[in-house]
C-alpha positions as CSV (number, residue, x, y, z in Angstrom):
1,E,0.0,0.0,0.0
2,K,2.8,2.4,0.8
3,H,4.6,1.7,-2.5
4,T,2.7,3.6,-5.2
5,T,5.2,3.7,-8.0
6,P,6.9,1.0,-10.0
7,L,10.3,2.2,-8.8
8,A,9.2,2.0,-5.2
9,V,7.9,-1.5,-5.6
10,E,11.1,-2.6,-7.4
11,K,13.3,-1.2,-4.6
12,E,11.2,-3.0,-2.0
13,L,11.3,-6.3,-3.8
14,T,15.0,-6.2,-4.5
15,K,15.7,-5.7,-0.8
16,H,14.3,-9.2,-0.2
17,L,16.1,-11.0,-3.1
18,P,19.7,-12.1,-3.4
19,A,21.4,-10.0,-6.1
20,G,22.2,-13.1,-8.2
21,I,18.5,-13.9,-8.9
22,I,17.1,-10.5,-9.5
23,A,17.2,-10.9,-13.3
24,Q,15.5,-14.3,-13.0
25,A,12.9,-12.9,-10.6
26,H,12.0,-10.2,-13.1
27,H,11.1,-12.9,-15.6
28,W,9.3,-15.0,-13.0
29,L,7.0,-12.1,-12.2
30,I,6.3,-11.4,-15.9
31,L,5.4,-15.1,-16.5
32,H,3.3,-15.1,-13.3
33,G,1.3,-12.2,-14.5
34,R,1.0,-13.7,-18.0
35,Y,-0.1,-17.2,-17.1
36,T,-1.4,-17.2,-13.5
37,C,-2.4,-13.8,-12.2
38,T,-4.2,-12.7,-15.3
39,A,-6.4,-9.6,-15.4
40,L,-9.6,-11.1,-16.5
41,R,-9.5,-14.5,-14.8
42,P,-6.7,-14.9,-12.3
43,K,-6.0,-18.6,-11.4
44,C,-5.9,-18.0,-7.6
45,E,-6.3,-21.6,-6.7
46,E,-3.2,-22.5,-8.7
47,C,-1.1,-19.6,-7.4
48,G,1.9,-20.4,-5.2
49,I,1.8,-17.0,-3.5
50,R,-1.9,-16.6,-3.0
51,L,-1.6,-16.5,0.7
52,L,0.4,-13.2,0.3
53,C,-2.1,-11.7,-2.1
54,K,-4.7,-9.0,-1.2
55,H,-6.9,-9.9,-4.1
56,Y,-7.0,-13.6,-3.1
57,K,-7.9,-12.7,0.5
58,K,-10.7,-10.4,-0.7
59,V,-12.1,-12.9,-3.2
60,S,-11.9,-15.8,-0.8
61,Q,-13.7,-13.8,1.9
62,I,-16.5,-12.9,-0.5
63,S,-16.7,-16.5,-1.5
64,K,-17.1,-17.5,2.2
65,I,-19.9,-15.0,2.7
66,K,-21.8,-16.2,-0.4
67,Q,-21.4,-19.8,0.8
68,K,-22.8,-18.9,4.2
69,K,-25.8,-17.3,2.5
70,V,-26.4,-20.4,0.4
71,D,-26.1,-22.7,3.5
72,S,-28.5,-20.6,5.5
73,T,-31.2,-20.7,2.8
74,Q,-31.2,-24.5,2.6
């Protein structure tokens, strides 16, 4: 939330990665966005980092609420 520019996000991420894998991590993130965390239909259940993801937490919470409503009407 506090990192609002691409440069700020990059600096924060690189703090947590060994220098030797930064170039690889760049490609991993691109591929992750291309094949797993897509804009129209993210594949959250297949995602290896979903427990760190705000979108997944929000979506799973909504799903739980909807399921409770269905359960209470039966």
